[in-house]
C-alpha positions as a Markdown table, in Angstrom:
| # | Residue | x | y | z |
|---|---|---|---|---|
| 1 | Met | 7.3 | -9.9 | -19.1 |
| 2 | Asp | 4.8 | -13.1 | -20.0 |
| 3 | Ile | 4.7 | -13.9 | -16.2 |
| 4 | Ala | 3.9 | -10.4 | -15.3 |
| 5 | Leu | 1.0 | -10.0 | -18.1 |
| 6 | Leu | -0.4 | -13.4 | -17.0 |
| 7 | Ala | -0.3 | -12.8 | -13.4 |
| 8 | Gly | -2.0 | -9.5 | -14.2 |
| 9 | Leu | -4.8 | -10.9 | -16.0 |
| 10 | Ile | -5.3 | -13.8 | -13.7 |
| 11 | Ala | -5.4 | -11.2 | -10.5 |
| 12 | Phe | -7.8 | -8.9 | -12.5 |
| 13 | Ala | -10.1 | -11.7 | -13.3 |
| 14 | Val | -10.2 | -12.9 | -9.7 |
| 15 | Thr | -10.9 | -9.5 | -8.0 |
| 16 | Ala | -13.5 | -8.3 | -10.8 |
| 17 | Val | -15.3 | -11.5 | -10.3 |
| 18 | Leu | -15.3 | -11.2 | -6.6 |
| 19 | Gly | -16.8 | -7.7 | -6.9 |
| 20 | Pro | -20.6 | -8.6 | -7.3 |
| 21 | Val | -20.2 | -11.1 | -4.5 |
| 22 | Val | -18.2 | -9.6 | -1.8 |
| 23 | Ile | -19.9 | -6.0 | -2.0 |
| 24 | Pro | -23.5 | -7.4 | -1.5 |
| 25 | Ala | -22.3 | -9.5 | 1.3 |
| 26 | Leu | -20.5 | -6.7 | 3.0 |
| 27 | Thr | -23.4 | -4.5 | 2.8 |
| 28 | Lys | -25.7 | -6.8 | 4.1 |
| 29 | Lys | -23.5 | -7.4 | 7.0 |
| 30 | Lys | -23.4 | -3.6 | 7.5 |
| 31 | Val | -19.7 | -3.9 | 7.3 |
| 32 | Asp | -19.5 | -0.1 | 6.3 |
| 33 | Gln | -17.3 | 2.8 | 7.1 |
| 34 | Thr | -18.2 | 5.9 | 9.1 |
| 35 | Glu | -16.7 | 9.3 | 7.6 |
| 36 | Arg | -15.0 | 12.0 | 9.5 |
| 37 | Glu | -17.6 | 15.0 | 10.4 |
| 38 | Glu | -15.3 | 17.7 | 9.3 |
| 39 | Leu | -15.3 | 16.3 | 5.6 |
| 40 | Lys | -18.8 | 17.4 | 4.7 |
| 41 | Ser | -18.6 | 16.2 | 1.1 |
| 42 | His | -17.7 | 12.8 | 2.6 |
| 43 | Gln | -21.0 | 12.2 | 4.6 |
| 44 | Lys | -22.9 | 10.7 | 1.6 |
| 45 | Lys | -20.2 | 7.8 | 1.8 |
| 46 | Asn | -21.4 | 6.6 | 5.3 |
| 47 | Gly | -22.8 | 3.0 | 5.0 |
| 48 | Thr | -20.4 | 2.4 | 1.9 |
| 49 | Pro | -18.9 | -1.1 | 2.6 |
| 50 | Thr | -15.4 | -1.5 | 3.6 |
| 51 | Met | -12.7 | -4.4 | 3.8 |
| 52 | Gly | -12.7 | -4.6 | 0.0 |
| 53 | Gly | -8.9 | -5.4 | 0.6 |
| 54 | Ile | -9.8 | -8.8 | 0.8 |
| 55 | Met | -11.0 | -8.9 | -2.8 |
| 56 | Ile | -7.4 | -7.5 | -3.6 |
| 57 | Leu | -5.7 | -10.2 | -1.3 |
| 58 | Ala | -7.6 | -12.9 | -3.1 |
| 59 | Gly | -6.6 | -11.8 | -6.5 |
| 60 | Ile | -2.9 | -11.5 | -5.5 |
| 61 | Leu | -2.7 | -14.8 | -3.7 |
| 62 | Val | -4.2 | -17.0 | -6.6 |
| 63 | Ala | -2.1 | -15.2 | -9.0 |
| 64 | Ser | 1.1 | -15.0 | -7.1 |
| 65 | Leu | 0.6 | -18.8 | -6.1 |
| 66 | Val | 0.4 | -19.9 | -9.7 |
| 67 | Phe | 3.9 | -18.6 | -10.4 |
| 68 | Ala | 5.6 | -19.1 | -7.0 |
| 69 | Trp | 7.0 | -22.5 | -8.0 |
| 70 | Lys | 8.8 | -20.7 | -10.7 |
| 71 | Glu | 9.6 | -17.4 | -9.2 |
| 72 | Pro | 10.4 | -18.5 | -5.4 |
| 73 | His | 11.3 | -14.7 | -4.6 |
| 74 | Ile | 7.6 | -14.1 | -4.8 |
| 75 | Leu | 6.9 | -16.1 | -1.4 |
| 76 | Pro | 8.7 | -13.4 | 0.9 |
| 77 | Val | 7.0 | -10.5 | -0.8 |
| 78 | Leu | 3.6 | -12.5 | -0.6 |
| 79 | Phe | 4.3 | -13.3 | 3.0 |
| 80 | Leu | 4.7 | -9.6 | 4.1 |
| 81 | Thr | 1.7 | -8.6 | 1.8 |
| 82 | Leu | -0.5 | -11.0 | 3.5 |
| 83 | Ala | 0.9 | -10.3 | 7.1 |
| 84 | Phe | 0.2 | -6.8 | 6.8 |
| 85 | Gly | -3.3 | -7.5 | 5.2 |
| 86 | Val | -4.0 | -9.8 | 8.4 |
| 87 | Ile | -3.2 | -6.9 | 10.5 |
| 88 | Gly | -5.3 | -4.7 | 8.6 |
| 89 | Phe | -8.3 | -7.1 | 8.7 |
| 90 | Leu | -8.0 | -7.4 | 12.5 |
| 91 | Asp | -8.1 | -3.8 | 12.7 |
| 92 | Asp | -11.1 | -3.4 | 10.3 |
| 93 | Tyr | -13.1 | -6.3 | 12.1 |
| 94 | Leu | -12.6 | -4.8 | 15.4 |
| 95 | Lys | -13.9 | -1.1 | 14.1 |
| 96 | Val | -16.9 | -2.1 | 11.9 |
| 97 | Val | -18.0 | -5.5 | 12.9 |
| 98 | Leu | -17.3 | -5.5 | 16.6 |
| 99 | His | -18.0 | -1.7 | 16.6 |
| 100 | Arg | -14.7 | -0.9 | 19.0 |
| 101 | Ser | -14.1 | 2.5 | 17.5 |
| 102 | Asp | -10.3 | 2.4 | 17.8 |
| 103 | Gly | -9.8 | -1.1 | 16.0 |
| 104 | Leu | -6.5 | -2.2 | 17.3 |
| 105 | Tyr | -4.9 | -0.3 | 20.1 |
| 106 | Pro | -2.0 | 1.7 | 18.8 |
| 107 | Lys | 0.4 | -0.5 | 20.9 |
| 108 | Gln | -1.1 | -3.9 | 19.4 |
| 109 | Lys | -0.8 | -2.6 | 15.9 |
| 110 | Met | 2.7 | -1.5 | 16.3 |
| 111 | Ala | 3.7 | -4.8 | 17.9 |
| 112 | Leu | 2.2 | -6.9 | 15.1 |
| 113 | Gln | 3.7 | -4.6 | 12.6 |
| 114 | Ile | 7.3 | -4.9 | 14.1 |
| 115 | Leu | 6.7 | -8.8 | 14.2 |
| 116 | Ala | 5.9 | -9.3 | 10.7 |
| 117 | Thr | 8.8 | -6.7 | 9.8 |
| 118 | Ala | 11.0 | -9.0 | 11.9 |
| 119 | Val | 10.1 | -12.3 | 10.2 |
| 120 | Phe | 10.7 | -10.7 | 6.8 |
| 121 | Ala | 14.3 | -9.3 | 8.2 |
| 122 | Ile | 15.1 | -12.9 | 9.6 |
| 123 | Tyr | 14.5 | -14.4 | 6.4 |
| 124 | Leu | 16.7 | -11.8 | 4.3 |
| 125 | Leu | 19.4 | -12.2 | 6.9 |
| 126 | Phe | 19.8 | -15.9 | 7.3 |
| 127 | Phe | 17.5 | -17.7 | 4.5 |
| 128 | Ser | 17.7 | -15.7 | 1.5 |
| 129 | Asp | 20.3 | -15.0 | -1.3 |
| 130 | Val | 19.3 | -11.3 | -1.3 |
| 131 | Ser | 21.6 | -9.1 | 0.9 |
| 132 | Leu | 20.6 | -5.8 | 2.7 |
| 133 | Ala | 22.9 | -3.7 | 0.5 |
| 134 | Met | 21.0 | -1.1 | -1.2 |
| 135 | Arg | 21.3 | 0.3 | -4.7 |
| 136 | Ile | 22.0 | 3.8 | -5.1 |
| 137 | Pro | 20.0 | 5.8 | -7.6 |
| 138 | Phe | 21.5 | 7.2 | -10.6 |
| 139 | Thr | 24.9 | 5.4 | -10.0 |
| 140 | Ser | 24.5 | 2.7 | -12.4 |
| 141 | Gly | 23.7 | -0.1 | -9.9 |
| 142 | Lys | 26.3 | 0.8 | -7.4 |
| 143 | Met | 25.4 | -0.5 | -3.6 |
| 144 | Val | 25.8 | 0.6 | -0.2 |
| 145 | Asp | 26.1 | -1.7 | 2.8 |
| 146 | Leu | 25.4 | -0.5 | 5.9 |
| 147 | Lys | 26.0 | -3.9 | 7.6 |
| 148 | Trp | 23.9 | -4.3 | 10.6 |
| 149 | Phe | 22.5 | -0.7 | 10.7 |
| 150 | Ala | 20.8 | -1.7 | 7.5 |
| 151 | Val | 18.3 | -3.8 | 9.6 |
| 152 | Val | 17.4 | -0.8 | 11.6 |
| 153 | Ile | 16.6 | 1.0 | 8.3 |
| 154 | Leu | 14.6 | -1.8 | 7.1 |
| 155 | Phe | 12.2 | -1.5 | 10.2 |
| 156 | Phe | 11.8 | 2.0 | 9.5 |
| 157 | Ala | 11.3 | 1.6 | 5.8 |
| 158 | Val | 8.8 | -1.1 | 5.8 |
| 159 | Ile | 6.7 | 0.4 | 8.7 |
| 160 | Gly | 7.0 | 3.6 | 7.3 |
| 161 | Thr | 6.0 | 2.6 | 4.0 |
| 162 | Val | 3.1 | 0.7 | 5.4 |
| 163 | Asn | 1.7 | 3.5 | 7.0 |
| 164 | Gly | 2.3 | 5.8 | 4.4 |
| 165 | Val | 0.0 | 3.7 | 2.1 |
| 166 | Asn | -2.6 | 3.6 | 4.8 |
| 167 | Phe | -2.8 | 7.4 | 5.2 |
| 168 | Thr | -2.9 | 7.7 | 1.4 |
| 169 | Asp | -6.2 | 5.5 | 1.5 |
| 170 | Gly | -8.8 | 8.5 | 2.2 |
| 171 | Val | -10.3 | 9.5 | -1.2 |
| 172 | Asp | -12.2 | 7.3 | -3.7 |
| 173 | Gly | -9.5 | 5.5 | -5.8 |
| 174 | Leu | -6.5 | 7.4 | -4.6 |
| 175 | Ala | -4.2 | 4.5 | -2.9 |
| 176 | Ser | -5.3 | 2.1 | -5.6 |
| 177 | Thr | -4.5 | 4.6 | -8.5 |
| 178 | Val | -1.0 | 5.5 | -6.9 |
| 179 | Thr | -0.3 | 1.9 | -6.1 |
| 180 | Val | -1.2 | 0.7 | -9.7 |
| 181 | Ala | 1.6 | 3.1 | -11.1 |
| 182 | Val | 4.0 | 1.9 | -8.3 |
| 183 | Ala | 3.3 | -1.9 | -9.1 |
| 184 | Ile | 3.8 | -1.4 | -12.8 |
| 185 | Thr | 7.2 | 0.6 | -12.0 |
| 186 | Leu | 8.3 | -2.5 | -9.7 |
| 187 | Thr | 7.3 | -5.0 | -12.4 |
| 188 | Ile | 9.5 | -3.1 | -14.9 |
| 189 | Ala | 12.2 | -2.9 | -12.5 |
| 190 | Ser | 11.7 | -6.7 | -11.7 |
| 191 | Ile | 12.5 | -7.5 | -15.3 |
| 192 | Arg | 15.5 | -5.1 | -15.7 |
| 193 | Thr | 17.2 | -6.3 | -12.6 |
| 194 | Gly | 16.4 | -10.1 | -13.0 |
| 195 | Ser | 14.9 | -10.1 | -9.5 |
| 196 | Gly | 12.2 | -12.6 | -10.5 |
| 197 | Ile | 9.4 | -11.1 | -8.5 |
| 198 | Glu | 7.2 | -9.9 | -11.5 |
| 199 | Gly | 4.8 | -12.8 | -10.8 |
| 200 | Ile | 3.5 | -10.7 | -7.7 |
| 201 | Thr | 4.2 | -7.3 | -8.9 |
| 202 | Gly | 2.2 | -7.8 | -11.9 |
| 203 | Ala | -0.7 | -9.5 | -9.8 |
| 204 | Val | -0.9 | -6.6 | -7.7 |
| 205 | Ala | -1.1 | -4.0 | -10.8 |
| 206 | Gly | -4.0 | -6.2 | -12.1 |
| 207 | Ala | -6.0 | -6.7 | -8.9 |
| 208 | Leu | -5.7 | -3.1 | -8.4 |
| 209 | Met | -7.2 | -2.2 | -11.8 |
| 210 | Ala | -10.1 | -4.6 | -11.1 |
| 211 | Phe | -10.7 | -3.1 | -7.8 |
| 212 | Leu | -10.7 | 0.4 | -9.4 |
| 213 | Leu | -13.8 | -0.8 | -11.2 |
| 214 | Tyr | -15.6 | -0.6 | -7.9 |
| 215 | Asn | -13.5 | 1.9 | -5.9 |
| 216 | Cys | -13.2 | 5.0 | -8.4 |
| 217 | Asn | -15.4 | 7.9 | -7.5 |
| 218 | Pro | -18.3 | 7.3 | -6.5 |
| 219 | Ala | -16.8 | 4.2 | -4.7 |
| 220 | Gln | -19.1 | 1.1 | -4.3 |
| 221 | Ile | -16.7 | -0.1 | -1.8 |
| 222 | Phe | -13.4 | 1.0 | 0.2 |
| 223 | Met | -10.5 | -1.2 | 0.7 |
| 224 | Gly | -9.8 | -0.4 | 4.5 |
| 225 | Asp | -6.8 | -1.2 | 6.4 |
| 226 | Thr | -7.3 | -4.8 | 5.0 |
| 227 | Gly | -6.0 | -3.6 | 1.6 |
| 228 | Ser | -3.9 | -0.5 | 2.5 |
| 229 | Leu | -1.6 | -2.2 | 5.0 |
| 230 | Ala | -1.3 | -5.0 | 2.4 |
| 231 | Leu | -0.2 | -2.9 | -0.2 |
| 232 | Gly | 2.2 | -1.2 | 1.9 |
| 233 | Gly | 3.6 | -4.5 | 2.8 |
| 234 | Phe | 3.9 | -5.4 | -0.9 |
| 235 | Val | 5.6 | -2.3 | -1.9 |
| 236 | Ala | 8.3 | -2.5 | 1.1 |
| 237 | Gly | 8.7 | -6.1 | 0.4 |
| 238 | Ala | 9.2 | -5.8 | -3.4 |
| 239 | Ala | 11.8 | -3.0 | -3.1 |
| 240 | Tyr | 13.8 | -4.9 | -0.6 |
| 241 | Met | 13.7 | -8.3 | -2.7 |
| 242 | Met | 15.2 | -6.0 | -5.6 |
| 243 | Gln | 17.5 | -4.0 | -3.1 |
| 244 | Met | 15.7 | -0.8 | -3.7 |
| 245 | Pro | 14.5 | 0.5 | -0.5 |
| 246 | Ile | 16.0 | 4.0 | -1.4 |
| 247 | Phe | 14.1 | 4.1 | -4.4 |
| 248 | Ile | 10.9 | 4.2 | -2.2 |
| 249 | Leu | 11.8 | 7.9 | -1.5 |
| 250 | Ile | 11.5 | 8.7 | -5.2 |
| 251 | Phe | 8.5 | 6.6 | -6.7 |
| 252 | Gly | 6.7 | 6.6 | -3.2 |
| 253 | Leu | 7.1 | 10.2 | -2.5 |
| 254 | Ile | 3.2 | 10.6 | -2.0 |
| 255 | Tyr | 3.2 | 7.8 | 0.7 |
| 256 | Leu | 5.9 | 9.9 | 2.2 |
| 257 | Leu | 4.2 | 13.2 | 2.2 |
| 258 | Glu | 1.0 | 11.7 | 3.4 |
| 259 | Val | 2.6 | 10.2 | 6.5 |
| 260 | Leu | 4.9 | 13.4 | 7.2 |
| 261 | Ser | 1.8 | 15.6 | 7.0 |
| 262 | Val | 0.2 | 13.5 | 9.9 |
| 263 | Ile | 3.2 | 13.6 | 12.0 |
| 264 | Ile | 3.8 | 17.4 | 11.4 |
| 265 | Gln | 0.2 | 18.0 | 12.1 |
| 266 | Val | 0.0 | 16.2 | 15.4 |
| 267 | Thr | 3.3 | 17.4 | 16.8 |
| 268 | Tyr | 2.5 | 21.2 | 15.8 |
| 269 | Phe | -1.0 | 20.7 | 17.3 |
| 270 | Lys | 0.4 | 19.5 | 20.6 |
| 271 | Lys | 3.2 | 22.1 | 20.7 |
| 272 | Thr | 1.1 | 25.0 | 20.0 |
| 273 | Gly | -2.1 | 24.0 | 22.0 |
| 274 | Gly | -4.2 | 23.4 | 19.0 |
| 275 | Lys | -2.8 | 25.3 | 16.1 |
| 276 | Arg | -2.7 | 23.6 | 12.7 |
| 277 | Ile | -0.5 | 23.7 | 9.9 |
| 278 | Phe | -2.7 | 21.7 | 7.3 |
| 279 | Arg | -6.4 | 22.5 | 7.1 |
| 280 | Met | -6.6 | 18.7 | 7.6 |
| 281 | Ala | -4.3 | 15.8 | 7.6 |
| 282 | Pro | -3.3 | 13.5 | 5.9 |
| 283 | Leu | -2.2 | 15.5 | 2.9 |
| 284 | His | -5.0 | 14.9 | 0.4 |
| 285 | His | -7.7 | 16.2 | 2.9 |
| 286 | His | -5.8 | 19.5 | 3.1 |
| 287 | Phe | -6.5 | 20.0 | -0.6 |
| 288 | Glu | -10.0 | 18.6 | -0.7 |
| 289 | Leu | -10.7 | 21.4 | 2.0 |
| 290 | Gly | -8.8 | 24.0 | -0.2 |
| 291 | Gly | -11.5 | 23.2 | -3.1 |
| 292 | Trp | -10.2 | 20.4 | -4.7 |
| 293 | Ser | -12.5 | 17.8 | -5.9 |
| 294 | Glu | -11.9 | 13.9 | -5.1 |
| 295 | Pro | -11.2 | 13.2 | -8.9 |
| 296 | Lys | -8.8 | 16.2 | -9.1 |
| 297 | Val | -6.7 | 14.9 | -6.0 |
| 298 | Val | -6.5 | 11.6 | -7.5 |
| 299 | Ala | -5.6 | 12.9 | -10.9 |
| 300 | Val | -2.7 | 15.0 | -9.5 |
| 301 | Phe | -1.4 | 12.6 | -7.1 |
| 302 | Ser | -1.3 | 9.8 | -9.6 |
| 303 | Val | 0.2 | 12.1 | -12.3 |
| 304 | Val | 3.0 | 13.0 | -9.8 |
| 305 | Thr | 3.6 | 9.6 | -8.9 |
| 306 | Ala | 3.5 | 8.4 | -12.6 |
| 307 | Ala | 6.3 | 11.0 | -13.2 |
| 308 | Leu | 8.2 | 9.8 | -10.2 |
| 309 | Cys | 8.0 | 6.4 | -11.4 |
| 310 | Ala | 9.6 | 7.4 | -14.5 |
| 311 | Val | 12.5 | 9.2 | -12.6 |
| 312 | Ser | 12.7 | 6.0 | -10.6 |
| 313 | Leu | 13.4 | 3.8 | -13.8 |
| 314 | Leu | 15.9 | 6.5 | -15.2 |
| 315 | Ala | 17.8 | 6.4 | -11.6 |
| 316 | Leu | 18.0 | 2.5 | -12.0 |
């Protein structure tokens, strides 16, 4: 518990201190985000700097490294967090600095995500004392071992979680608040299971709390793909180091619904020649266009996540 609290405080301090430095610098460089025209209420956000994920990553990195010598299981989670953060940074840089509207091409982005996941999988398989056997919720610690098929599941779980968090980032403070609850839950789970990764789970919680000082509505800065992809890597990596990927379906249900809403919308749109199931995808925009304010979306999604996190801990 002491390590988690200290890591959280260090990450909070680093991220909070960087705010007054990074925000003016990104604003001066015109590293800003362009909002979708369909979201009329979001047009006032045009010009708000993005790539704030570098603040979050700095806080996580500093705090994690302070405790990595004592908790070596932190390092693979930190690797996956930073690896996806770099992918997100490249995507953001191409979009907002070099003004290439699509950022990384889809094939490039997917190839890099597969590469990062493959390195993590190889570590688990050949260099780690953590197996790919998975804890089954509500069974008092029973495991299921799917042998090599577990590797296939790992790729789907990691990449799916990363993109789920990415799609959740679209309303001021949403991805940050939801993931704070998840990070705190993973911290408690790490302590209860003796997994030894609370140095990074606590750091993520602290860094996100500090980022919310600048990211809550109305946001002074957005995390961009730099932050959202990194957070997805963290959630997946931490879950695997605790053999809890199945639990992502519980505490990460909002991430899952966000990514499924996009898949369903795109598929239905193509199959029906332009018809839509949702007013707009991802899911949070559907509720916005239905009349919900941004703070209400954040509040409801966060409360739902907090409740599901409690269920996850009971299931553990």
